[in-house]
N, CA, C and O atoms as CSV, one atom per row, in Angstrom:
chain,resi,resn,atom,element,x,y,z
A,1,UNK,N,N,93.781,85.425,94.162
A,1,UNK,CA,C,92.887,85.069,95.233
A,1,UNK,C,C,91.498,85.590,94.873
A,1,UNK,O,O,91.304,86.797,94.724
A,2,UNK,N,N,90.564,84.712,94.739
A,2,UNK,CA,C,89.203,85.102,94.439
A,2,UNK,C,C,88.313,84.731,95.614
A,2,UNK,O,O,88.747,84.078,96.563
A,3,UNK,N,N,87.089,85.149,95.534
A,3,UNK,CA,C,86.140,84.847,96.600
A,3,UNK,C,C,85.906,83.344,96.692
A,3,UNK,O,O,85.708,82.819,97.787
A,4,UNK,N,N,85.925,82.649,95.567
A,4,UNK,CA,C,85.670,81.217,95.570
A,4,UNK,C,C,86.815,80.427,96.190
A,4,UNK,O,O,86.587,79.334,96.708
A,5,UNK,N,N,88.038,80.949,96.154
A,5,UNK,CA,C,89.189,80.249,96.709
A,5,UNK,C,C,89.460,80.602,98.164
A,5,UNK,O,O,90.419,80.092,98.742
A,6,UNK,N,N,88.662,81.440,98.760
A,6,UNK,CA,C,88.881,81.889,100.124
A,6,UNK,C,C,88.305,80.886,101.106
A,6,UNK,O,O,87.154,80.469,100.970
A,7,UNK,N,N,89.096,80.497,102.093
A,7,UNK,CA,C,88.639,79.583,103.139
A,7,UNK,C,C,88.101,80.423,104.289
A,7,UNK,O,O,88.869,81.095,104.977
A,8,UNK,N,N,86.792,80.392,104.501
A,8,UNK,CA,C,86.187,81.266,105.511
A,8,UNK,C,C,86.295,80.694,106.922
A,8,UNK,O,O,85.917,81.368,107.880
A,9,UNK,N,N,86.796,79.482,107.074
A,9,UNK,CA,C,86.944,78.926,108.415
A,9,UNK,C,C,88.169,79.489,109.117
A,9,UNK,O,O,88.279,79.367,110.337
A,10,UNK,N,N,89.093,80.103,108.386
A,10,UNK,CA,C,90.294,80.697,108.965
A,10,UNK,C,C,90.349,82.170,108.599
A,10,UNK,O,O,89.980,82.556,107.490
A,11,UNK,N,N,90.811,82.994,109.535
A,11,UNK,CA,C,91.014,84.412,109.242
A,11,UNK,C,C,92.501,84.675,109.121
A,11,UNK,O,O,93.288,84.257,109.970
A,12,UNK,N,N,92.873,85.358,108.077
A,12,UNK,CA,C,94.263,85.722,107.880
A,12,UNK,C,C,94.327,87.208,107.543
A,12,UNK,O,O,93.772,87.654,106.539
A,13,UNK,N,N,95.012,87.967,108.399
A,13,UNK,CA,C,95.159,89.396,108.142
A,13,UNK,C,C,95.923,89.621,106.845
A,13,UNK,O,O,95.626,90.554,106.099
A,14,UNK,N,N,96.912,88.762,106.576
A,14,UNK,CA,C,97.710,88.905,105.355
A,14,UNK,C,C,96.846,88.731,104.108
A,14,UNK,O,O,97.041,89.444,103.123
A,15,UNK,N,N,95.896,87.798,104.133
A,15,UNK,CA,C,95.018,87.613,102.984
A,15,UNK,C,C,94.042,88.769,102.828
A,15,UNK,O,O,93.677,89.129,101.708
A,16,UNK,N,N,93.618,89.353,103.942
A,16,UNK,CA,C,92.639,90.436,103.844
A,16,UNK,C,C,93.245,91.732,103.332
A,16,UNK,O,O,92.513,92.588,102.835
A,17,UNK,N,N,94.553,91.906,103.435
A,17,UNK,CA,C,95.192,93.127,102.934
A,17,UNK,C,C,95.975,92.872,101.651
A,17,UNK,O,O,96.759,93.723,101.230
A,18,UNK,N,N,95.777,91.721,101.028
A,18,UNK,CA,C,96.442,91.413,99.769
A,18,UNK,C,C,95.489,91.646,98.613
A,18,UNK,O,O,94.276,91.483,98.747
A,19,UNK,N,N,96.050,92.029,97.474
A,19,UNK,CA,C,95.237,92.228,96.279
A,19,UNK,C,C,94.987,90.870,95.619
A,19,UNK,O,O,95.430,89.835,96.116
A,20,UNK,N,N,94.277,90.891,94.501
A,20,UNK,CA,C,93.912,89.643,93.842
A,20,UNK,C,C,95.116,88.907,93.267
A,20,UNK,O,O,95.034,87.703,93.022
A,21,UNK,N,N,96.231,89.601,93.046
A,21,UNK,CA,C,97.422,88.927,92.518
A,21,UNK,C,C,98.367,88.468,93.620
A,21,UNK,O,O,99.456,87.981,93.319
A,22,UNK,N,N,97.988,88.608,94.881
A,22,UNK,CA,C,98.781,88.108,95.998
A,22,UNK,C,C,99.729,89.107,96.620
A,22,UNK,O,O,100.374,88.797,97.622
A,23,UNK,N,N,99.833,90.308,96.048
A,23,UNK,CA,C,100.734,91.315,96.603
A,23,UNK,C,C,100.021,92.102,97.690
A,23,UNK,O,O,98.803,92.278,97.641
A,24,UNK,N,N,100.778,92.574,98.666
A,24,UNK,CA,C,100.202,93.374,99.737
A,24,UNK,C,C,99.819,94.739,99.197
A,24,UNK,O,O,100.619,95.402,98.538
A,25,UNK,N,N,98.595,95.156,99.477
A,25,UNK,CA,C,98.082,96.425,98.987
A,25,UNK,C,C,98.299,97.506,100.046
A,25,UNK,O,O,97.875,97.368,101.193
A,26,UNK,N,N,98.961,98.570,99.639
A,26,UNK,CA,C,99.218,99.667,100.573
A,26,UNK,C,C,97.961,100.352,101.044
A,26,UNK,O,O,97.868,100.729,102.212
A,27,UNK,N,N,96.978,100.525,100.160
A,27,UNK,CA,C,95.754,101.204,100.566
A,27,UNK,C,C,94.925,100.336,101.519
A,27,UNK,O,O,94.222,100.863,102.381
A,28,UNK,N,N,95.004,99.011,101.371
A,28,UNK,CA,C,94.288,98.141,102.315
A,28,UNK,C,C,94.938,98.170,103.689
A,28,UNK,O,O,94.243,98.207,104.704
A,29,UNK,N,N,96.278,98.152,103.729
A,29,UNK,CA,C,96.984,98.213,105.011
A,29,UNK,C,C,96.695,99.549,105.699
A,29,UNK,O,O,96.395,99.589,106.892
A,30,UNK,N,N,96.789,100.642,104.934
A,30,UNK,CA,C,96.515,101.960,105.510
A,30,UNK,C,C,95.066,102.059,105.970
A,30,UNK,O,O,94.791,102.612,107.035
A,31,UNK,N,N,94.134,101.527,105.175
A,31,UNK,CA,C,92.731,101.548,105.559
A,31,UNK,C,C,92.477,100.766,106.831
A,31,UNK,O,O,91.704,101.202,107.683
A,32,UNK,N,N,93.119,99.613,106.969
A,32,UNK,CA,C,92.948,98.814,108.187
A,32,UNK,C,C,93.498,99.550,109.406
A,32,UNK,O,O,92.890,99.521,110.476
A,33,UNK,N,N,94.648,100.209,109.247
A,33,UNK,CA,C,95.218,100.966,110.367
A,33,UNK,C,C,94.365,102.173,110.733
A,33,UNK,O,O,94.201,102.479,111.914
A,34,UNK,N,N,93.824,102.856,109.741
A,34,UNK,CA,C,92.980,104.030,110.013
A,34,UNK,C,C,91.674,103.602,110.678
A,34,UNK,O,O,91.200,104.277,111.592
A,35,UNK,N,N,91.090,102.495,110.235
A,35,UNK,CA,C,89.855,102.009,110.865
A,35,UNK,C,C,90.129,101.597,112.312
A,35,UNK,O,O,89.322,101.877,113.199
A,36,UNK,N,N,91.259,100.936,112.554
A,36,UNK,CA,C,91.606,100.531,113.915
A,36,UNK,C,C,91.783,101.742,114.825
A,36,UNK,O,O,91.282,101.751,115.949
A,37,UNK,N,N,92.486,102.755,114.350
A,37,UNK,CA,C,92.676,103.954,115.182
A,37,UNK,C,C,91.363,104.713,115.350
A,37,UNK,O,O,91.131,105.310,116.401
A,38,UNK,N,N,90.500,104.701,114.335
A,38,UNK,CA,C,89.189,105.349,114.462
A,38,UNK,C,C,88.307,104.649,115.474
A,38,UNK,O,O,87.592,105.303,116.234
A,39,UNK,N,N,88.349,103.320,115.492
A,39,UNK,CA,C,87.565,102.564,116.485
A,39,UNK,C,C,88.077,102.838,117.895
A,39,UNK,O,O,87.291,102.999,118.829
A,40,UNK,N,N,89.403,102.889,118.042
A,40,UNK,CA,C,89.970,103.228,119.350
A,40,UNK,C,C,89.539,104.629,119.781
A,40,UNK,O,O,89.200,104.836,120.946
A,41,UNK,N,N,89.549,105.582,118.868
A,41,UNK,CA,C,89.126,106.953,119.186
A,41,UNK,C,C,87.648,107.000,119.549
A,41,UNK,O,O,87.254,107.742,120.448
A,42,UNK,N,N,86.827,106.214,118.856
A,42,UNK,CA,C,85.404,106.196,119.167
A,42,UNK,C,C,85.159,105.616,120.559
A,42,UNK,O,O,84.313,106.118,121.299
A,43,UNK,N,N,85.893,104.565,120.918
A,43,UNK,CA,C,85.757,103.987,122.262
A,43,UNK,C,C,86.186,105.002,123.314
A,43,UNK,O,O,85.531,105.141,124.347
A,44,UNK,N,N,87.278,105.709,123.060
A,44,UNK,CA,C,87.744,106.711,124.021
A,44,UNK,C,C,86.763,107.877,124.139
A,44,UNK,O,O,86.589,108.430,125.224
A,45,UNK,N,N,86.117,108.257,123.025
A,45,UNK,CA,C,85.122,109.328,123.118
A,45,UNK,C,C,83.876,108.849,123.855
A,45,UNK,O,O,83.197,109.644,124.504
A,46,UNK,N,N,83.572,107.562,123.760
A,46,UNK,CA,C,82.448,107.017,124.538
A,46,UNK,C,C,82.757,107.050,126.031
A,46,UNK,O,O,81.885,107.348,126.847
A,47,UNK,N,N,83.997,106.742,126.377
A,47,UNK,CA,C,84.412,106.832,127.777
A,47,UNK,C,C,84.356,108.286,128.243
A,47,UNK,O,O,83.954,108.568,129.372
A,48,UNK,N,N,84.759,109.197,127.376
A,48,UNK,CA,C,84.705,110.621,127.720
A,48,UNK,C,C,83.255,111.083,127.891
A,48,UNK,O,O,82.982,111.938,128.734
A,49,UNK,N,N,82.332,110.540,127.117
A,49,UNK,CA,C,80.923,110.901,127.259
A,49,UNK,C,C,80.367,110.410,128.587
A,49,UNK,O,O,79.557,111.090,129.218
A,50,UNK,N,N,80.804,109.229,129.010
A,50,UNK,CA,C,80.374,108.711,130.312
A,50,UNK,C,C,80.929,109.583,131.426
A,50,UNK,O,O,80.285,109.758,132.460
A,51,UNK,N,N,82.128,110.134,131.220
A,51,UNK,CA,C,82.753,111.010,132.212
A,51,UNK,C,C,82.248,112.444,132.121
A,51,UNK,O,O,82.802,113.335,132.766
A,52,UNK,N,N,81.206,112.679,131.330
A,52,UNK,CA,C,80.545,113.992,131.197
A,52,UNK,C,C,81.439,115.057,130.574
A,52,UNK,O,O,81.379,116.222,130.967
A,53,UNK,N,N,82.261,114.673,129.613
A,53,UNK,CA,C,83.075,115.638,128.891
A,53,UNK,C,C,82.198,116.334,127.859
A,53,UNK,O,O,81.529,115.653,127.081
A,54,UNK,N,N,82.176,117.669,127.821
A,54,UNK,CA,C,81.298,118.371,126.873
A,54,UNK,C,C,81.725,118.216,125.408
A,54,UNK,O,O,80.915,118.447,124.510
A,55,UNK,N,N,82.948,117.839,125.156
A,55,UNK,CA,C,83.424,117.685,123.784
A,55,UNK,C,C,83.333,116.251,123.269
A,55,UNK,O,O,83.803,115.967,122.167
A,56,UNK,N,N,82.751,115.364,124.026
A,56,UNK,CA,C,82.744,113.940,123.669
A,56,UNK,C,C,81.945,113.665,122.401
A,56,UNK,O,O,82.332,112.818,121.596
A,57,UNK,N,N,80.833,114.377,122.218
A,57,UNK,CA,C,80.002,114.144,121.024
A,57,UNK,C,C,80.759,114.573,119.768
A,57,UNK,O,O,80.694,113.893,118.744
A,58,UNK,N,N,81.464,115.680,119.840
A,58,UNK,CA,C,82.258,116.128,118.691
A,58,UNK,C,C,83.380,115.139,118.389
A,58,UNK,O,O,83.667,114.865,117.223
A,59,UNK,N,N,84.008,114.608,119.418
A,59,UNK,CA,C,85.072,113.621,119.219
A,59,UNK,C,C,84.524,112.338,118.598
A,59,UNK,O,O,85.186,111.723,117.762
A,60,UNK,N,N,83.334,111.936,118.996
A,60,UNK,CA,C,82.720,110.738,118.420
A,60,UNK,C,C,82.408,110.956,116.938
A,60,UNK,O,O,82.569,110.039,116.133
A,61,UNK,N,N,81.971,112.141,116.577
A,61,UNK,CA,C,81.711,112.451,115.172
A,61,UNK,C,C,82.967,112.433,114.334
A,61,UNK,O,O,82.961,111.940,113.206
A,62,UNK,N,N,84.040,112.967,114.877
A,62,UNK,CA,C,85.320,112.942,114.170
A,62,UNK,C,C,85.808,111.504,114.016
A,62,UNK,O,O,86.312,111.128,112.958
A,63,UNK,N,N,85.658,110.702,115.068
A,63,UNK,CA,C,86.072,109.299,115.000
A,63,UNK,C,C,85.261,108.544,113.953
A,63,UNK,O,O,85.806,107.697,113.246
A,64,UNK,N,N,83.969,108.839,113.845
A,64,UNK,CA,C,83.143,108.193,112.819
A,64,UNK,C,C,83.617,108.582,111.420
A,64,UNK,O,O,83.618,107.753,110.511
A,65,UNK,N,N,84.015,109.824,111.251
A,65,UNK,CA,C,84.564,110.260,109.967
A,65,UNK,C,C,85.875,109.573,109.641
A,65,UNK,O,O,86.128,109.234,108.485
A,66,UNK,N,N,86.712,109.364,110.646
A,66,UNK,CA,C,87.986,108.662,110.440
A,66,UNK,C,C,87.718,107.210,110.049
A,66,UNK,O,O,88.387,106.676,109.164
A,67,UNK,N,N,86.752,106.571,110.695
A,67,UNK,CA,C,86.399,105.189,110.348
A,67,UNK,C,C,85.896,105.124,108.911
A,67,UNK,O,O,86.256,104.213,108.166
A,68,UNK,N,N,85.071,106.079,108.523
A,68,UNK,CA,C,84.557,106.112,107.148
A,68,UNK,C,C,85.693,106.283,106.140
A,68,UNK,O,O,85.709,105.622,105.101
A,69,UNK,N,N,86.639,107.168,106.444
A,69,UNK,CA,C,87.772,107.376,105.545
A,69,UNK,C,C,88.606,106.101,105.408
A,69,UNK,O,O,89.068,105.777,104.314
A,70,UNK,N,N,88.797,105.389,106.497
A,70,UNK,CA,C,89.534,104.130,106.440
A,70,UNK,C,C,88.819,103.080,105.628
A,70,UNK,O,O,89.454,102.330,104.887
A,71,UNK,N,N,87.502,103.012,105.754
A,71,UNK,CA,C,86.737,102.051,104.969
A,71,UNK,C,C,86.767,102.392,103.484
A,71,UNK,O,O,86.777,101.496,102.641
A,72,UNK,N,N,86.783,103.673,103.164
A,72,UNK,CA,C,86.891,104.084,101.758
A,72,UNK,C,C,88.247,103.663,101.200
A,72,UNK,O,O,88.324,103.168,100.076
A,73,UNK,N,N,89.323,103.853,101.978
A,73,UNK,CA,C,90.648,103.441,101.512
A,73,UNK,C,C,90.714,101.928,101.342
A,73,UNK,O,O,91.323,101.440,100.389
A,74,UNK,N,N,90.102,101.188,102.242
A,74,UNK,CA,C,90.102,99.733,102.141
A,74,UNK,C,C,89.281,99.273,100.940
A,74,UNK,O,O,89.687,98.354,100.230
A,75,UNK,N,N,88.144,99.896,100.711
A,75,UNK,CA,C,87.284,99.511,99.603
A,75,UNK,C,C,87.781,99.976,98.258
A,75,UNK,O,O,87.441,99.374,97.240
A,76,UNK,N,N,88.579,101.033,98.218
A,76,UNK,CA,C,89.102,101.551,96.954
A,76,UNK,C,C,89.955,100.516,96.255
A,76,UNK,O,O,89.846,100.346,95.041
A,77,UNK,N,N,90.791,99.829,96.986
A,77,UNK,CA,C,91.662,98.857,96.351
A,77,UNK,C,C,90.864,97.651,95.866
A,77,UNK,O,O,91.254,97.027,94.879
A,78,UNK,N,N,89.764,97.305,96.524
A,78,UNK,CA,C,88.913,96.230,96.025
A,78,UNK,C,C,88.317,96.623,94.678
A,78,UNK,O,O,88.246,95.789,93.775
A,79,UNK,N,N,87.892,97.862,94.526
A,79,UNK,CA,C,87.350,98.327,93.258
A,79,UNK,C,C,88.443,98.424,92.210
A,79,UNK,O,O,88.214,98.093,91.047
A,80,UNK,N,N,89.621,98.871,92.601
A,80,UNK,CA,C,90.727,99.020,91.675
A,80,UNK,C,C,91.170,97.676,91.131
A,80,UNK,O,O,91.660,97.612,90.004
A,81,UNK,N,N,91.015,96.583,91.899
A,81,UNK,CA,C,91.401,95.259,91.425
A,81,UNK,C,C,90.578,94.829,90.224
A,81,UNK,O,O,91.066,94.048,89.407
A,82,UNK,N,N,89.335,95.312,90.084
A,82,UNK,CA,C,88.470,94.870,89.000
A,82,UNK,C,C,88.475,95.812,87.808
A,82,UNK,O,O,87.852,95.494,86.795
A,83,UNK,N,N,89.149,96.956,87.877
A,83,UNK,CA,C,89.051,97.944,86.805
A,83,UNK,C,C,89.747,97.532,85.523
A,83,UNK,O,O,89.193,97.766,84.449
A,84,UNK,N,N,90.913,96.940,85.571
A,84,UNK,CA,C,91.658,96.649,84.365
A,84,UNK,C,C,91.393,95.282,83.768
A,84,UNK,O,O,92.133,94.848,82.886
A,85,UNK,N,N,90.367,94.596,84.218
A,85,UNK,CA,C,90.124,93.232,83.773
A,85,UNK,C,C,89.080,93.173,82.670
A,85,UNK,O,O,88.274,94.089,82.505
A,86,UNK,N,N,89.109,92.087,81.923
A,86,UNK,CA,C,88.093,91.881,80.896
A,86,UNK,C,C,86.786,91.434,81.558
A,86,UNK,O,O,86.743,91.181,82.762
A,87,UNK,N,N,85.734,91.340,80.761
A,87,UNK,CA,C,84.434,90.961,81.303
A,87,UNK,C,C,84.440,89.550,81.890
A,87,UNK,O,O,83.706,89.282,82.842
A,88,UNK,N,N,85.253,88.643,81.341
A,88,UNK,CA,C,85.306,87.286,81.851
A,88,UNK,C,C,85.981,87.235,83.219
A,88,UNK,O,O,85.615,86.419,84.065
A,89,UNK,N,N,86.974,88.113,83.436
A,89,UNK,CA,C,87.708,88.116,84.695
A,89,UNK,C,C,86.977,88.899,85.782
A,89,UNK,O,O,87.128,88.609,86.969
A,90,UNK,N,N,86.207,89.867,85.388
A,90,UNK,CA,C,85.542,90.737,86.342
A,90,UNK,C,C,84.188,90.164,86.742
A,90,UNK,O,O,83.568,89.416,85.986
A,91,UNK,N,N,83.739,90.525,87.940
A,91,UNK,CA,C,82.423,90.088,88.408
A,91,UNK,C,C,81.308,90.952,87.842
A,91,UNK,O,O,80.150,90.535,87.831
A,92,UNK,N,N,81.639,92.145,87.374
A,92,UNK,CA,C,80.624,93.046,86.867
A,92,UNK,C,C,80.706,93.096,85.348
A,92,UNK,O,O,81.796,93.188,84.784
A,93,UNK,N,N,79.584,93.038,84.703
A,93,UNK,CA,C,79.522,93.157,83.252
A,93,UNK,C,C,78.796,94.439,82.904
A,93,UNK,O,O,77.654,94.646,83.312
A,94,UNK,N,N,79.449,95.284,82.160
A,94,UNK,CA,C,78.858,96.555,81.757
A,94,UNK,C,C,78.649,96.500,80.252
A,94,UNK,O,O,79.600,96.304,79.495
A,95,UNK,N,N,77.437,96.669,79.828
A,95,UNK,CA,C,77.109,96.657,78.403
A,95,UNK,C,C,76.914,98.092,77.930
A,95,UNK,O,O,76.018,98.786,78.409
A,96,UNK,N,N,77.734,98.535,77.006
A,96,UNK,CA,C,77.622,99.870,76.456
A,96,UNK,C,C,77.219,99.729,74.994
A,96,UNK,O,O,77.908,99.080,74.207
A,97,UNK,N,N,76.110,100.336,74.647
A,97,UNK,CA,C,75.620,100.263,73.274
A,97,UNK,C,C,76.240,101.389,72.477
A,97,UNK,O,O,76.182,102.553,72.874
A,98,UNK,N,N,76.838,101.034,71.339
A,98,UNK,CA,C,77.367,102.055,70.446
A,98,UNK,C,C,76.466,102.141,69.223
A,98,UNK,O,O,76.152,101.139,68.581
A,99,UNK,N,N,76.071,103.344,68.929
A,99,UNK,CA,C,75.155,103.536,67.782
A,99,UNK,C,C,75.851,104.212,66.655
A,99,UNK,O,O,75.244,104.456,65.612
């Protein structure tokens, strides 16, 4: 599955958590779950801030950190998909000069 073969008119959770070879990626699934729970925690800390809870700002900061950790896990597998490929298969070309 490449970017060129993706149909953007439809959203598929299964496609978004699959690697380039079509297998389900554990780090993408875990990242999606962590981001979802972090967003829920951030919404709950916002409700707590409206209710004048003194710890709401700290909870919002922790929730932002959880969201960041989930995004790192989700993005790690995207980077890992391109590491073992040749220059023709990969989107990035790195030129290393040997002297």
